[in-house]
N, C-alpha and C positions, 0 to 999 in steps of 0.2 A: 580210674578207679571202680572194680563194677560194684553196684550197691548193696549187693548182696545180704539186703537188712540191714545197715550199719544207715541210721539217725543221729541219734550223739554224737556229741562233740567228745567223753569218757567214760572209758565201759570200763569195767573192774577185771580180774582175771579169770573171774566165773561165768561170768555174760561168757567175754571172747573165749576160755573151753565150751563153753554151749556150743559157739556161733561155729566154730570147725571144726567138731566131733576130736577133740582130743581133751584128757586129762590137765588141772594146772600146773600139778609134778611137771608133766613135759615138756609147758611155754614156761615152768622156770630156770629147766633143761636147756633149753632154747635162747636163756638169755647172755648163758653161761656159758656157750657157745659160740655162737653167733653177734658180734660188736653189731653187728648194725640192727637188730633187737635190743632197744634200751626204753621201753616206757622206763615213763616220770614213776615216780611218788609223792601223793599227795601227801596234808599236811601229818595222816595217821598210819604213813610210812605203807602205805598202801598200794601196791601199782598201777596206772591209772592204765590204759590203752585208744591211744589216739587211731582215728582214721589209716594213719601212712603207718602206727605200727601194728594194724588188724592186716594189712596190705599186706606186711614184711612177715606177718607170723603166714598166712593164705599160699605165698610164692615159696615159704621156704617147708611147709607140708608140702604144697607139688610134690615139689624136688623129693624132701625122704620122700614120702608117702607114692605117688602114681611113678615119678619117675624114676626110683629106686637111687641115688643118686647115697653115696657115704654123707658121715659129718662133713670133714674134708672137700669130701666133694663138692654136693650143696658149699660151703663155708666162700669155696672159689667157680663156685655162676656165679653164684650169687656180687663177688669181686669183681668179676670179668662185667657178665652187665650193670653193675656203677660205671668202670670205667669205659663202657662201650659206646654208653645215653644217657646216664646219670643225670644229667644238669638238665638236656634235652624231656627227661621224662620229667622232670622236678619242673620246670615250665606252663609242660601239658597238664599236667594234673594240676598245677594251681590255673588255669584255661581255666579248668574241665570243672574246675570245684570254683570258679567266683561265675559263669554260662549256670551250673544247676542251682548257686548260693540268685541270681539273677531271673529265675527258669522259677521257685518255690516262692519268692518273695511276689513274682506277680502270678503267678495260682492264686497265693492268700490274697491276690484283691479281685480276684474274679470271681 
């Protein structure tokens, strides 16, 4: 995942909204349209977005805004991407997050 200024484990919908440059109601709408976007809710019922959720939001935004896909086209593109390399991407992301964590701990020791 590109850094994009993401440093916390969980983000509120307003933080994600500011980060990606979309209104919160747009994020809520995307949740209804894209099954891959399902942020958890905390005890208070507020949405909490993880880094993976934010990556998904960035992909959706890119497909809709830059690539000019329709909602259905973006949904199909996300599904194709998961089918073609979903597991490989998850493994690579997991490995990169482990390396990042290691390097962060190493930097803290210096």
